[in-house]
C-alpha positions as CSV (number, residue, x, y, z in Angstrom):
1,V,184.0,54.4,70.9
2,G,180.4,53.5,70.6
3,A,180.7,50.8,73.3
4,E,182.4,53.3,75.6
5,L,179.7,55.9,75.1
6,A,177.0,53.3,75.8
7,L,178.8,52.3,78.9
8,D,179.1,55.9,80.0
9,G,175.4,56.3,79.5
10,R,174.6,53.3,81.5
11,L,176.9,54.4,84.3
12,R,175.2,57.8,84.4
13,D,171.8,56.2,84.6
14,I,173.0,54.0,87.5
15,F,174.6,56.8,89.4
16,G,171.6,59.1,88.7
17,R,169.2,56.5,89.9
18,N,171.2,55.8,93.0
19,A,171.3,59.5,93.8
20,M,167.6,59.8,93.3
21,E,166.9,56.9,95.6
22,R,169.1,58.4,98.3
23,R,167.1,61.6,98.0
24,T,163.8,59.6,98.2
25,A,165.0,57.8,101.4
26,Q,165.5,61.1,103.2
27,L,161.9,62.2,102.6
28,A,159.2,62.1,105.2
29,D,155.5,63.2,105.2
30,H,155.6,63.0,101.4
31,V,153.0,61.8,98.9
32,I,153.6,58.7,96.8
33,V,151.9,58.8,93.3
34,C,151.7,55.3,91.7
35,G,151.2,55.8,87.9
36,Y,152.5,58.7,86.0
37,G,150.0,58.7,83.2
38,R,147.7,61.7,82.3
39,F,145.8,61.4,85.6
40,G,149.0,61.0,87.7
41,R,150.8,63.9,86.1
42,V,148.0,66.3,87.0
43,V,148.1,65.1,90.6
44,V,151.9,65.5,90.7
45,D,151.8,68.9,89.1
46,E,149.2,70.2,91.6
47,L,151.0,68.8,94.6
48,R,154.3,70.3,93.6
49,H,152.7,73.6,92.8
50,N,151.6,73.7,96.4
51,D,155.1,72.7,97.7
52,A,154.3,69.1,98.7
53,D,157.1,66.5,98.5
54,V,156.2,63.8,95.9
55,V,157.7,60.5,94.9
56,V,156.5,58.9,91.6
57,V,156.3,55.1,91.2
58,D,156.0,53.8,87.7
59,C,157.3,50.7,85.9
60,N,157.9,52.6,82.6
61,S,161.6,53.2,82.4
62,T,161.2,55.6,79.5
63,L,159.8,58.1,82.0
64,E,163.0,58.2,83.9
65,E,164.7,61.0,82.0
66,T,161.5,63.2,82.1
67,L,161.2,62.8,85.8
68,R,164.9,63.4,86.4
69,S,164.9,66.5,84.3
70,R,161.9,67.9,86.2
71,G,163.5,67.1,89.5
72,V,160.8,64.8,90.6
73,P,161.9,62.0,92.9
74,Y,161.0,58.6,91.5
75,V,161.3,54.8,91.8
76,I,161.2,52.8,88.6
77,G,159.4,49.6,89.2
78,S,155.9,48.1,89.8
79,A,154.0,49.2,92.8
80,L,152.7,45.7,93.0
81,E,156.1,44.7,94.4
82,D,156.6,45.2,98.1
83,D,160.2,46.4,97.9
84,V,159.2,49.1,95.4
85,L,156.7,50.7,97.9
86,E,159.4,50.4,100.6
87,R,161.9,52.2,98.4
88,A,159.3,54.9,97.8
89,G,159.1,55.5,101.6
90,I,155.7,54.0,102.2
91,R,156.2,53.9,106.0
92,S,157.0,57.6,106.3
93,A,154.7,59.0,103.7
94,R,151.5,60.8,104.6
95,A,149.5,59.8,101.6
96,I,149.5,57.6,98.5
97,V,147.7,58.2,95.2
98,V,147.0,54.9,93.4
99,A,146.5,55.9,89.8
100,T,147.4,53.0,87.5
101,P,144.9,52.4,84.6
102,S,144.0,48.9,86.1
103,D,141.3,48.4,88.7
104,P,142.8,45.0,89.9
105,D,146.2,46.5,90.2
106,N,144.9,49.5,92.1
107,V,143.0,47.3,94.6
108,F,146.2,45.2,95.2
109,V,148.3,48.3,95.7
110,T,145.7,49.7,98.1
111,L,145.7,46.5,100.1
112,S,149.5,46.5,100.2
113,A,149.7,50.1,101.3
114,R,147.2,49.7,104.1
115,E,149.1,46.6,105.3
116,K,152.3,48.6,105.5
117,S,150.9,51.7,107.1
118,A,147.7,51.9,109.2
119,T,147.7,55.7,109.2
120,I,148.6,56.6,105.6
121,R,145.8,58.3,103.6
122,I,145.0,56.3,100.4
123,H,143.5,58.0,97.4
124,A,142.7,55.6,94.6
125,R,141.4,55.9,91.1
126,G,138.8,53.5,89.8
127,E,137.8,52.9,86.2
128,T,134.5,51.1,87.0
129,E,131.7,51.2,89.6
130,A,132.8,47.7,90.7
131,G,136.4,48.9,90.9
132,L,135.4,51.9,93.1
133,R,133.5,49.6,95.5
134,R,136.4,47.2,95.8
135,L,138.8,50.0,96.4
136,E,136.7,51.2,99.4
137,L,136.5,47.6,100.7
138,A,140.3,47.3,100.3
139,G,140.8,50.3,102.6
140,A,141.0,53.4,100.4
141,D,140.1,56.6,102.2
142,Q,139.0,58.1,98.9
143,A,138.0,56.2,95.7
144,L,137.1,58.3,92.8
145,S,136.4,58.1,89.1
146,A,138.3,60.7,87.0
147,Y,135.5,60.5,84.4
148,H,132.7,61.1,87.0
149,S,134.6,64.0,88.6
150,G,135.4,65.6,85.3
151,G,131.7,65.3,84.2
152,V,130.5,66.8,87.5
153,R,133.0,69.7,87.2
154,M,131.9,70.4,83.6
155,A,128.2,70.5,84.5
156,A,129.0,72.8,87.4
157,S,131.0,75.1,85.1
158,I,127.9,75.4,82.9
159,L,125.4,75.9,85.8
160,R,127.6,78.0,88.2
161,P,130.7,79.2,86.2
162,S,131.6,82.0,88.6
163,V,131.5,79.6,91.6
164,V,133.7,77.1,89.9
165,D,136.2,79.8,88.8
166,F,136.3,81.0,92.4
167,L,137.0,77.6,93.8
168,E,139.6,76.8,91.3
169,L,141.4,80.1,92.1
170,S,141.4,79.3,95.8
171,L,142.1,75.6,95.7
172,Q,144.7,75.5,93.0
173,G,146.7,78.5,94.2
174,R,146.5,80.2,90.8
175,R,146.3,83.6,92.5
176,S,149.2,84.6,94.7
177,D,147.1,86.6,97.1
178,M,144.3,84.2,98.1
179,A,144.1,80.6,99.3
180,L,141.9,78.1,101.1
181,E,143.7,76.1,103.8
182,E,143.0,73.7,106.6
183,M,144.7,73.7,109.9
184,R,144.4,71.5,113.0
185,L,144.8,73.1,116.5
186,A,147.5,71.5,118.6
187,A,147.0,71.3,122.3
188,G,148.2,74.4,124.0
189,C,148.4,76.5,120.9
190,S,147.6,80.2,121.1
191,L,144.2,79.8,119.4
192,E,142.8,77.4,121.9
193,G,140.1,78.9,124.1
194,R,139.6,81.8,121.7
195,T,136.4,82.5,119.6
196,V,136.1,82.4,115.9
197,V,135.2,86.1,115.8
198,A,138.2,87.1,117.9
199,I,140.5,85.3,115.4
200,E,138.9,87.0,112.4
201,Q,139.2,90.4,114.1
202,D,142.9,89.7,114.8
203,Y,143.6,88.5,111.3
204,A,142.2,90.9,108.8
205,R,141.2,89.4,105.4
206,L,140.7,85.9,106.9
207,R,137.4,84.1,107.4
208,V,136.8,80.7,109.1
209,V,134.4,79.0,106.7
210,A,134.2,75.6,108.3
211,L,135.0,73.8,111.6
212,E,135.3,70.0,112.3
213,R,135.3,68.8,115.9
214,G,135.7,65.1,116.8
215,D,133.0,62.9,115.3
216,E,130.6,65.9,114.8
217,A,129.5,66.8,111.3
218,L,131.5,69.6,109.6
219,R,130.1,73.0,110.6
220,I,129.8,75.3,107.6
221,V,130.3,79.0,108.7
222,P,130.5,78.2,112.4
223,D,128.9,80.5,114.9
224,P,131.2,83.5,115.6
225,D,131.0,82.9,119.3
226,T,132.3,79.3,119.0
227,V,135.2,78.7,121.4
228,L,138.0,76.8,119.7
229,A,139.4,73.6,121.4
230,A,142.5,71.4,120.9
231,N,142.3,69.1,117.8
232,D,139.6,71.3,116.1
233,L,140.1,71.4,112.3
234,L,139.6,74.8,110.8
235,I,139.1,75.6,107.1
236,V,140.1,79.2,106.5
237,I,140.0,81.3,103.4
238,G,141.7,84.6,102.7
239,D,145.0,86.4,102.2
240,R,147.8,83.9,101.6
241,T,150.4,85.9,103.7
242,R,148.0,86.2,106.6
243,L,147.1,82.5,106.4
244,A,150.8,81.6,106.6
245,H,151.2,83.8,109.7
246,L,148.1,82.1,111.3
């Protein structure tokens, strides 16, 4: 009986893993998170809280039941292996977060990800200054230290607590009625050729707080008479429902 139960358990694991990989293969424009430690879990939770599709890659098989019970698509295996990134959908993903605790591993995964996709956004965690520098050389779009970011945030909370609270509410979606979003104007969209002030008048409770155009520096609080053009990137804050409509 014990052997039969063990076999049943292994079969369930195999079928469950196969079903999960089929689900992963159907995803596109998702985010791959390599490393499901404390840092990676925070990233996954925030992405899922904002309705982003996520695939976790981790070599620790004991995480499988946790990920499955939470409904998080996953691939059990080392991100250092090419086939693992392929199974995670590296060629159709929009971004990858490289968050293992090893700087050399993170550099290798960054190089591999950039080789497989020239357009994917790579966000990598570094443990040391040398690691951060090498991640940037390897092609990471963003290389950051969790310790540095945490220290800066703590200092900001002491110096400007209300500002930090406001940013956390808008960025993390903790309030249901307010959000901070970015949107890029497609050619021929209804906003093209209109001014910033005209849009704010049409969409009550929304404000355009920044605009990025081509290689120009980000314009903070752009002039109200600025005429919008195709491919402009707007950063808008305000009512979540109105943002969705815009």
